[in-house]
C-alpha positions as CSV (number, residue, x, y, z in Angstrom):
1,X,98.2,23.7,-10.9
2,X,100.1,21.7,-8.3
3,X,100.0,23.6,-5.0
4,X,102.0,23.0,-1.8
5,X,100.1,24.1,1.2
6,X,102.5,24.6,4.1
7,X,100.9,25.1,7.5
8,X,102.1,25.5,11.1
9,X,99.3,23.9,13.0
10,X,99.9,26.1,16.1
11,X,99.9,29.4,14.2
12,X,97.6,32.1,15.5
13,X,96.4,30.1,18.5
14,X,95.9,27.0,16.3
15,X,93.8,28.9,13.7
16,X,96.3,27.8,11.0
17,X,95.0,24.2,10.8
18,X,91.3,25.3,10.3
19,X,92.3,28.0,7.7
20,X,94.4,25.4,5.8
21,X,91.6,22.9,5.8
22,X,89.1,25.3,4.4
23,X,91.6,26.7,1.8
24,X,92.4,23.1,0.7
25,X,88.7,22.5,0.0
26,X,88.4,25.6,-2.1
27,X,91.6,24.9,-4.0
28,X,90.4,21.4,-4.8
29,X,87.0,22.7,-6.0
30,X,88.8,25.2,-8.2
31,X,90.6,22.3,-9.9
32,X,94.0,22.5,-8.3
33,X,96.0,19.5,-7.1
34,X,97.4,19.9,-3.6
35,X,100.0,18.5,-1.3
36,X,100.4,19.5,2.4
37,X,103.5,20.3,4.4
38,X,102.4,20.1,8.0
39,X,105.0,21.0,10.6
40,X,105.8,23.3,13.5
41,X,109.5,22.7,13.0
42,X,111.0,25.3,10.7
43,X,113.9,23.1,9.3
44,X,111.5,20.2,8.6
45,X,109.1,22.5,6.8
46,X,111.9,24.1,4.8
47,X,113.2,20.8,3.6
48,X,109.7,19.5,2.7
49,X,108.8,22.6,0.8
50,X,112.1,22.4,-1.2
51,X,111.3,18.7,-2.1
52,X,107.8,19.5,-3.2
53,X,108.9,22.4,-5.4
54,X,111.6,20.3,-6.9
55,X,108.9,17.7,-7.6
56,X,106.8,20.1,-9.6
57,X,104.8,22.4,-7.3
58,X,104.3,25.8,-9.0
59,X,102.7,27.6,-6.0
60,X,103.6,27.5,-2.3
61,X,100.8,28.7,-0.1
62,X,102.0,29.6,3.3
63,X,99.3,29.4,6.0
64,X,100.8,31.1,9.0
65,X,102.6,34.3,10.0
66,X,105.9,36.0,9.3
67,X,107.8,33.3,11.3
68,X,106.6,30.4,9.0
69,X,107.4,32.4,5.9
70,X,110.8,33.2,7.3
71,X,111.4,29.5,8.1
72,X,110.7,28.3,4.5
73,X,112.1,31.4,2.7
74,X,115.5,29.9,1.8
75,X,113.8,27.1,0.0
76,X,111.7,29.6,-2.0
77,X,114.4,32.0,-3.0
78,X,116.5,29.2,-4.4
79,X,113.7,28.1,-6.8
80,X,111.4,29.6,-9.4
81,X,108.1,29.4,-7.6
82,X,105.2,31.7,-6.8
83,X,104.3,32.3,-3.1
84,X,100.8,32.9,-1.7
85,X,100.0,34.0,1.9
86,X,97.1,33.1,4.0
87,X,97.7,35.1,7.2
88,X,97.3,33.0,10.3
89,X,100.0,34.2,12.6
90,X,100.2,36.8,15.4
91,X,102.2,39.3,13.4
92,X,101.4,39.1,9.7
93,X,103.4,42.1,8.8
94,X,104.4,40.7,5.4
95,X,100.7,40.3,4.5
96,X,99.8,43.8,5.7
97,X,102.6,45.3,3.7
98,X,101.4,43.6,0.6
99,X,97.8,44.6,1.1
100,X,96.6,41.0,1.7
101,X,93.5,40.9,4.0
102,X,94.4,39.9,7.6
103,X,91.6,38.3,9.6
104,X,89.6,37.3,6.6
105,X,90.9,33.9,5.2
106,X,88.3,33.8,2.4
107,X,89.4,37.2,1.1
108,X,93.0,36.2,1.4
109,X,92.4,33.1,-0.7
110,X,90.5,35.2,-3.2
111,X,93.8,37.1,-3.7
112,X,95.6,33.7,-4.3
113,X,93.0,32.6,-6.8
114,X,93.1,35.9,-8.7
115,X,96.7,35.1,-9.7
116,X,98.1,38.7,-9.7
117,X,101.8,38.7,-8.9
118,X,104.4,41.2,-7.6
119,X,108.1,40.7,-7.3
120,X,109.6,42.0,-4.1
121,X,113.1,42.5,-2.7
122,X,114.6,40.6,0.3
123,X,117.1,41.6,2.9
124,X,119.9,39.1,2.8
125,X,121.7,38.7,6.2
126,X,124.6,36.6,7.3
127,X,121.9,34.3,8.8
128,X,119.6,34.1,5.9
129,X,117.0,36.2,4.1
130,X,114.4,38.4,5.8
131,X,111.3,39.9,4.3
132,X,110.3,42.6,6.8
133,X,112.7,44.1,9.2
134,X,116.1,43.3,10.9
135,X,115.8,44.7,14.4
136,X,118.5,45.3,17.0
137,X,118.7,47.3,20.2
138,X,115.9,47.8,22.7
139,X,113.4,45.7,20.8
140,X,115.8,42.7,20.4
141,X,116.8,42.9,24.0
142,X,113.1,42.7,24.9
143,X,112.8,39.6,22.7
144,X,115.8,38.0,24.3
145,X,114.3,38.6,27.7
146,X,110.9,37.4,26.8
147,X,112.3,34.2,25.2
148,X,114.1,33.4,28.4
149,X,110.9,33.7,30.4
150,X,108.8,30.6,31.0
151,X,105.8,32.5,32.4
152,X,103.4,34.0,31.5
153,X,102.6,33.0,27.9
154,X,101.4,35.1,25.0
155,X,101.6,38.9,24.8
156,X,101.7,39.4,28.5
157,X,105.1,37.9,28.6
158,X,106.3,40.4,26.0
159,X,104.7,43.3,28.0
160,X,106.5,42.2,31.2
161,X,109.7,41.9,29.3
162,X,109.4,45.5,28.1
163,X,108.9,46.7,31.7
164,X,111.8,44.7,32.9
165,X,114.1,45.9,30.1
166,X,113.1,49.5,30.6
167,X,114.5,49.4,34.2
168,X,117.9,48.1,33.0
169,X,118.2,49.7,29.6
170,X,120.6,52.4,28.6
171,X,121.6,53.8,25.1
172,X,123.8,51.5,23.1
173,X,127.0,52.3,21.1
174,X,126.5,51.2,17.5
175,X,129.0,51.2,14.7
176,X,127.2,51.3,11.3
177,X,128.8,50.9,7.9
178,X,126.3,52.1,5.4
179,X,127.3,51.5,1.7
180,X,130.9,51.6,2.9
181,X,130.6,54.8,5.0
182,X,131.2,54.4,8.8
183,X,128.9,56.0,11.3
184,X,129.4,55.7,15.1
185,X,126.3,56.6,17.0
186,X,124.5,56.1,20.3
187,X,121.0,54.7,19.8
188,X,118.0,53.1,21.5
189,X,117.6,50.8,18.5
190,X,118.6,50.4,14.9
191,X,116.4,48.7,12.4
192,X,117.1,47.7,8.8
193,X,113.8,47.7,6.9
194,X,113.0,45.9,3.7
195,X,109.4,46.5,4.5
196,X,107.8,49.1,6.8
197,X,106.8,47.0,9.9
198,X,107.5,44.1,12.2
199,X,106.2,42.7,15.5
200,X,102.6,42.8,14.6
201,X,102.4,46.4,13.2
202,X,105.4,48.3,14.7
203,X,106.0,50.6,11.7
204,X,109.6,51.3,12.6
205,X,110.5,51.8,8.9
206,X,107.4,53.7,7.9
207,X,107.7,54.6,4.2
208,X,109.9,51.6,3.3
209,X,108.9,50.0,0.0
210,X,109.3,46.3,-0.6
211,X,110.4,46.6,-4.3
212,X,112.5,49.8,-4.5
213,X,115.9,48.0,-4.4
214,X,116.9,49.8,-1.2
215,X,117.0,49.1,2.6
216,X,115.8,51.7,5.1
217,X,118.2,51.9,8.0
218,X,116.2,53.6,10.8
219,X,117.8,54.9,14.0
220,X,116.2,56.1,17.1
221,X,118.8,58.1,19.0
222,X,118.9,58.3,22.8
223,X,115.8,59.4,24.6
224,X,114.8,59.3,28.3
225,X,113.0,56.2,29.5
226,X,110.0,58.3,30.1
227,X,110.0,59.6,26.5
228,X,110.6,56.0,25.2
229,X,107.5,54.9,26.9
230,X,105.6,57.8,25.4
231,X,107.1,57.3,21.9
232,X,106.7,53.5,21.7
233,X,102.9,53.7,20.8
234,X,103.8,56.0,18.0
235,X,105.6,53.2,16.3
236,X,102.2,51.5,15.6
237,X,101.1,54.7,13.7
238,X,104.4,55.4,12.0
239,X,104.4,59.0,13.4
240,X,107.7,58.5,15.2
241,X,109.4,59.5,11.9
242,X,108.6,63.1,12.8
243,X,110.6,63.0,16.0
244,X,114.0,64.8,16.0
245,X,115.6,61.6,17.4
246,X,114.6,59.6,14.3
247,X,117.1,59.2,11.5
248,X,116.8,57.3,8.2
249,X,119.4,56.2,5.6
250,X,118.6,54.5,2.3
251,X,121.3,52.0,1.4
252,X,122.0,48.8,-0.4
253,X,124.2,47.3,2.3
254,X,124.4,47.8,6.1
255,X,126.8,46.4,8.6
256,X,125.6,46.7,12.2
257,X,128.0,46.3,15.1
258,X,127.1,46.6,18.8
259,X,128.6,44.5,21.6
260,X,126.3,42.0,23.3
261,X,123.3,42.7,20.9
262,X,121.4,40.0,19.0
263,X,119.5,40.8,15.8
264,X,116.0,39.6,15.0
265,X,114.5,39.3,11.5
266,X,110.8,38.7,10.7
267,X,110.4,38.4,14.5
268,X,112.8,35.4,14.6
269,X,116.2,35.2,16.3
270,X,119.0,35.7,13.7
271,X,122.2,35.9,15.7
272,X,124.7,38.3,17.4
273,X,126.1,41.4,15.9
274,X,128.2,42.2,13.9
275,X,126.0,41.3,11.0
276,X,125.8,42.4,7.3
277,X,122.5,42.9,5.5
278,X,122.3,43.4,1.8
279,X,119.3,44.1,-0.4
280,X,118.5,41.4,-3.0
281,X,116.3,43.1,-5.6
282,X,113.4,41.2,-7.2
283,X,114.0,38.1,-5.2
284,X,110.5,36.7,-4.4
285,X,107.4,36.5,-6.5
286,X,104.3,36.8,-4.4
287,X,100.5,36.9,-5.1
288,X,98.9,40.2,-4.2
289,X,95.5,42.0,-4.6
């Protein structure tokens, strides 16, 4: 089989390059032919992957995190190709949702070599497809603030952005149109989940299924800043769904509107609201345990 190995060399504090090299050696020993796409630029990686699939690659093996998969996703969904994941990013929510081992590259490659596939849905937005979650509200405002900061680097920058945003944040006025039904609501955040989690394990859409043909629109209605600080850790456990401020709608299409808010998908900046998200059933064939 001809395999395209696509790697972001700086993924996961530069672990991506080492994981890709070791994976390439195992694939070669297993009798596969291999080409490499090696780029930290999403547009370049996407174009190169499209060219390799058009030239005959049957499997695209993504060595990185949700961001790299998101970058090359438009090239994959437009073609009949199987996708494998070797988690090497900081988030890896797609891999977790699919049951692919995170933190064990050999076990993840075993999944690839086993050849079992699953076809999953995607969330199609005005700015391209998303695998995990489209997020807007408090979390996206934190991302916007963190991206504008030059110091510090890494997770500390995100933590400082959370603290700074908390001081200034107030509930937002959203207009949601869910399968044609309008809903005006005040909310701390609104997320459209194809899968259950984003942001390295924030299980905002706990219970969402990647292949049920539906999107989970999750709303956290206004809470005090003190309660928001207390509630935020519950997102990592998915237990926030028991809170009275949590609301879920299962839909096929969601239009989100909120002045001044930018949406993020798979942890990447998509663009300002308003934005439409539609489910695209059975859109991506992936290798799973």
